[in-house]
N, C-alpha and C positions, 0 to 999 in steps of 0.2 A: 504493500500500500504506500502511495506517495504521502510524504509527511504533511503536505498542505491539504490533503483530502479531509473532508469534514465527516464526523459522525453525526447521526440524527437521533435525537432523543425525543421519543413520542410519549406524550402524557395525555393526549386527547384520545378517548376510547381506551383500548387495552394498552398497557405500558409495553414499550419495546425500545430497544437500542439497536440501531443499524450502523454497519460500517460504510465505507465509501462506495461499496458495490451493492448497497441496499440489502445486505445479508444480515440477518438477525444475530446479534452477539450478546443478547440479554443475559445478565448474570443468572445463575441458577437459584440463588438464594433470594427470598422475598425481602429480607432486610437490606440487602445490597441494592435491590431495585428501588426500595423505598428511599434510600439515601440519595440516589441519583434523581429521583422524582422530586424530592424535597429541595434539593439544590437547584434543579431546573426551574421550580416554581417560586423561588425566592429572588427578590430584587438583588441584582449583582451576582446571583448564583453563588452566594457565600453564606455560610452559617457557622456558628461556634460549635466546638466539640460538645460543650455542656448542653446546648440546646438539642443536638441530635441524640445524645445519650438519654436525655429526659424523655424525648418523644418515642424512642425505640427500645430503650432498656430502663424505663422508669421504675420498674419493680425490682431492680438490682441495685446493689451498693455502688458507690462511685468507682471503686477499683475494678469491680467486675464489669460495670458498664463501659469503662474506659478500655478495658482489654477487649471486650466484644466489638467496640467501634474500631479499634486498631485492626482486628482480624478481618472485619468487613471491608475496611478500606484497602487492606492488602489484597483481598480477592477482587475488588473493583479494579485496582491497578493492574492486576494480571490480565484483565480484559481490555482496559482502555489505554494503558500507558506503554504499549508495545512499540509505538512510534514517536513517543514524546509524552510530556507530562500534561495529560488532559485533566486529570483530577489531582489536586495538590492539597497539602495541609502543612500546618505548623503546630506549635504547642497550643494555640487558641482556636484557629480557624480551619475550616475545610471549604474548598471552593473548586469550581470548574473553570477551565480556560474557555471562555465563550467564543474565542476566535477559532477554536477547533471543533465547535459543535453547532448544529442547527436545532432549533426548538420549534416543534409544530404549533404550540399554543401561542407563539408570538407573532404569527402571521396576522395581517390585518383582517382577513376573512375567516379566522379560526373559529370553528364551531365544534360542539361535541361535549360529552361528559368527561370531566377530569378523572383519569384512572378508573375507568369503568370496571367493575368487578374486583377491584383491588381492596383488600382489607387485611388487617393484622389483628392480633389479640391485644395489642398495646393501645390502651385508651387514649394516651397522649397523641399517638399518630392518627387515630380515627377522629379525634376532635379537631386536629389540624386539618385533616382532609375534608371534613364537613365545612369548615370555614372557607377553605380554598375553593371548594365547589360552589359555595354560595357567592363568593366574591366574583368568580368567573361568570356565573350565570347572570349576575346583576351589573356587570361592568358596563361602562359607557365609553365608547371609542370617540375621543375628541379630535375633531379636525383642526389643522393648524389655524391659529388666529391670524387673520389677514392683516390687521392693523399693527401688529407687532413685528419687529425684525426677527427673522428666524436664524438660528445659530448655524454656523458652518461647522465648528467643533467646540466642545467644552474645553475649558482650561484643564490641562493634565498636570498631575502632581507626581513627580518621580522620587523614588526612595532608593538611594544608593546603599550598597553594602557598607557597614561601618569600617572605618580605618582604625585598625587596632594593633597591627603588628602580629606577632606569633604567640602572644600571651593568651593562654587558654581562658583565664578568668576574664580578660578584656573582651575576647571574642564572644564568650557567653553573655556577658553584660551588654555588649553592643547589639547583639541580636534581639535581646529583650527590649532595649530602648527603641530600636527601629520598629519592632512589633507594636510597641505602645504608641508610637507616633502615628503609625498607619491606622491603628484602631481608633485613636482619638479623632482622626480625620473622617474615617468611614462612618462613625456614629452620627456625624452631621449630615450624612447622606451623600458624601463625596464618592461618586461612582467612577471616577477617572484616575484612580490611584494605580501607579505602575511600579511594581516591586522589581527593581533591577537586580536583586539578589537571586532571582530565579535563573538568570543566565540565558534567557531566551531573547530572540530578536524583538526589539520594541521600536515604535515610531520615534523619529528624531525630534527632540524638544523644539517647540516653536518659541517665538519671542515672549508670548504671554504665559507660557508654561512655567511651573515652579519646580526646582530641583533641590531636594534636601540632602544634606551630608552630615555625617556624625564622625567626629574625630575623638579618639580616646587615647590618652597617654598615662603612663603609670610611673611613679617614682617611689619605689618601695611599697609601703602600705597605703600611700596616698596617690592621687592622680588628678586629672582634669578632663572634664567632658565638655566638648564644644559642638553645638548643633547649629547649622546654618541653613538658610534657604536663599537661593539666587534665582533670578528669572532666566529666560532663554538666552539673554545677552551676557549673562554672568554677573549682573549687578546684584550686590548684596541687598536682600530685602528683610532679613530677620537673622538675629544671632542670639544665642543663649549659652552662657558659660556657667559651669558650676565646678567647684572643687569636689572631689570624690574620695571617700575613705573606703578602702577595700578590707577593712577589719571585720565587717559583718555584712551579711546579705541584706539586713534591714536597712542599713544606711544606703546601700546601693539602690534598693527598691524605692526609697524616699526620693532620691535624685531622679530615677526613672519616671516616677509619677509627676514630679515637678516639670520635667522636660515635656512630657506628654500634655500636661495641662496648659503650659505656656504655648506649645506648638498649636494646640487646638484653638487657643485664643487668637493666635496669628492667622490661622486659616479662616476663622470666623470673620475677623475684621477685614481681611483682604478680599474675601468673597463678597461680603456685604457691600463694600465700596464699589463693586462692579455693577451693582443693581441699576444705576442710572443709564448704563449702556448695554444692559443685558436683561431687559424685562422678560424675555422669553425663557430664562433659565430657572428651572425648579430649584436647583441648588442655591443659586445666588439669592433668589427671593426668600428661600427658607433661612439662609444665613442672616439676611436683613431682618427677618421677623424675630429670630432668636436673639440677635444683637439688641433689638428694642426691648425684649422681655428681660434680658440680663441686666440692662441698665434702665430701670423704671423711670419714666419721665423724659428719657432722651429723645423720644419721637412720639408723635400722636398715636394713640391706640388704634385709631381708624387706619393709619398707615400700616401698622403691624398686621391688622386683619386683612387688608388688601394684599400685602405681600404673601401672607399665608395662603390666601385663596388662589393667588396666581401660581404659587408653588404646587398646590393640589391639582389645579387645572393642567399644569404641565406634566406632572408625574405623581401618581398615587403613592404616597409614602406615609407611614405611620407618624413620623416626626412632624410632618406638616399639618396633619389633622390635630395632633396634640398641641402644636403651637397656636393654631386657630382657636381651639377650645380655651387655651390659657389666656389668650388676648381678650376673649369674651368674658372670661372670669375676672380678669384684671379690670375691665370696664365697670363691672359690678362692685369690685373691691375698692375702686377709686371713686365710687359714687357717681360715675358718669352715666350709668344705666340703671335705673331703678324701677322702670315700669314695663319694659318690653322684653324682659329676660326670657329666653326660650331654653329652659332647663333641659328638656328632652333633646334638643338639638346639640347642646353642649356635651351632654353625657354620651349621646350617640357618636359625636366626634371622638371622644376618648375611647369608646369601645372599638371603633374602627381603627384607631391608632394602635391599640393593643393587638388587634387581630392581624394588622398588616406588619407590625414590627415587634413581635413578642420578645425579641432578645435585645432591644435597644433600651439601655438603662435610662436615657433621657426621657423616653416615652413613658416608662414606668413612673419616673419621678413627677413628670408633669400631670399625667392622668391620675396618679395617686392623690395629688394635691386637690384635684377636682372632687374626688370621692370624699375627701375629708371636708373640704370647704362647702360644697353644695349639699351633699347627701348626708353629712354628719356621720359617715361610716368611718370612724376613726381607726378601727382595727384594720380594715382593708387599706386605708391610707398608710398606716404604719407598715403593713406587710409589703405593700408595693414599693415604698421608699427603701425598705430593707433590701428588697430584690434589686432595686436600682443600684444601690451601693455594692451589691454582690457582683452585678454585671460590669459596673464601672467604678471600681474601688478608689481610683485616683481622681474622680471627677468632682470638682468643687460644687457645681450646681446640684448634683444629686445629694450631696451632703447638706446643702442649704435646705432642700425640701425634706430631707430626713430629720433635721433639727426641728423644723416647723411641725412635722407630724408627731414628734415626741412631745412637744408642748401641748398639742391638742389632746394627747392621751394622759397628760399630767406627769410625764416622766421628765421633770425639769432638769435634773442634774445630767441625765443622759443627753438631753437636748443641748445643754451647754457644751458638753464634750464634742458633739457632732458639729455644732456651730464654730467652735474653736478650730476644729480640723478643716472646716470649709474656709475659714479665714486664711489658714496656712496654705491650703491648696490654691486659693484664688489670688494670692498675693502677686501683684504685677499684672493682673488680667482685668478685663472689663467687668468681671463679676465681683470684684473685690468689695465695692461699696454695698452690693446686695448681701454679700456674706457678712459684712459688718452689721447690716440691718437685722439679719437673722440672729446674729450674736446678741444684739441689743434686746430682741424679743425674748431669747432664751434666758439671758441673765436677769432681765426684769422679772420674769416669771419664777426664777429660782431665788428671788429675794435680794439679788446683788444690784441695787439701784446705782451705786457708784460705778461699778463696772459697766452697767448698761449705758450710763451717760457717756463714758469714754468711747464705747462702740458707736453710740448714736450720733455723737457730735462729728465723728468722722463720716458716718453714712450720709448725714444731711448736707454735708458739703458738696456731695455729688448727686444725691437723689432728691427729687421733688415727689415724694411718695407718701400718700396719706397714712398708711400704717406706721411708717418710720417716724413721722412727725408726731403721731398720736402716742407712740410708745415713749418717745423722748420726753414729751410733755408729762407723762405719768411718772417717769423716773425723776424728773426735776421736782415734781410735787412731793414725791416720797422723801427726797433729800432736803426738802424745805426751801428749794430755790424758786421762790414764788415768781419773781420777776421773769426768770428764764422760762418757767412753765407757762406764764400768761402770754409770752411772746409766741410760743408754739400754739397756744389756744387761739390767738388772734389769726394765725395762718389758717387754722381749721375753719374758723368762723368766716374768714374771707372767702374760702372755697365753698362753704355751705352757710349762707347768711341765716338760714332758719335752724341752725344747729341748736339743740337744747337737750336737757337731761332726759326728757321723755323720748326723744329720738334715739339717744344712746341706749335707753332701756328696751327699745323695741326689738323684737326678735329678727326683724328684717334688716336691722343695721348690721353690717358685716363685721361682727366680732364673734369668733367661733367658741373659744374657751370661756366657760362661765366665770371662772376666777379672773380671767383677763378683763371681762366685761365689768366686773365689780371694781377692779383697779381703775379702769378708765372713768367710770361714773364717779367714784370717790375723788379722783384727781381733778376732774372737770369741775365738780362741785366746790372743792377746796379752792380752785383758782377763780371762782366767781361765775361759772356758767349756771343758768337757771333752767 
């Protein structure tokens, strides 16, 4: 077989895998067929090992499930990888090389039942299959929008092998850092990441493409990590340096998480800035919406809603649905929308987000917040934010929503720990002020009014956010700083001229925790609100 001949993966009707001569080479095992089908039907044809194990071996322990997945992947490679790496994997991800495959369900005129007659005893897989069949049956094919410029190509992001020398510890750490950088970009919906470590032919970078490089040097038990990004001309666009201690893996992991978080922040900012010249791009509009939500008050909520809607129209992804739902929630929380709130639509968006992107930690964090804020389902909120942090342990935004969910359930000290971690992870990023706001909320509810003021004063320098101003007002009142507290109360009254104690007592006023509501009412009364 010629190396450039494509395999065909058929998921409409009965499952099948055909070689370049249209001969069936379907694996004999149903679990192997299920893995191929799940990757084919996933955006970017990529899933995490943990997700596959949960769906196909959810009744087994982690070690046994991992071993079963490795065995299944080995059998698939025996079928597919005879002429090149069609299915690939690393420590976290499993993915298909879409350039070597054709997918029947992606044709414009594709019709038929997904995986007809295919079932397994694993309920996780069967639940996923029901959702996919429903989405396929109800999908809407969008025609190109005539009044928007259409893309020639998306910006590509290249990830070079780490420069480490021959030190085995450096090589291992470098691979982990590059994996983390790729994951932090992919979770934002970046579909054009090119891993140059694979050693296969790739398109030549264009002027607007971005190329990342990681250099690691070691001096005894210490060293230096330097991550850079240049454009296609070689112009430096981003650089991040950190001293590294090789004394323990924990210290290395902390540096890896910091590099990944700061790289994600750079990707987010650079893609959001392209929105004015790329309204057609789902990813650019999605980044623009996420940027607005990470810095409350930095852009009108209607603009965030518009960007989220454009992203969904261009490409159905769970993150974009979650962003739209969060922007609508934020309008209610900011008291910009008090009469026409469509709760069913918002929660429907969140459920769609979870169905489309079950392994995206940001989706779990954003959707979980809606379940707590609107539905008062605090246990589910806490469960979903815990899962978000499991999926993205080094993501500051997930930790922000985790801290808030813990306040809702009354676990104030745990909330402070998570808020402190969020501040550490978000340092130097656009989300830092929001992390400080979450820290203000957690410390206030834990009884640390002085610490809350320290966090809040930093946050309000960057945020024009009603909850932040309210919490700082309460902290000032608790500390007896009446003049400062009244200054914040005047800001709230300017935003809502009819603000009064009865309004604060109303269940419709967006204060979720009952203890928090009591603190706000007591502080407002102390400061002179009637």
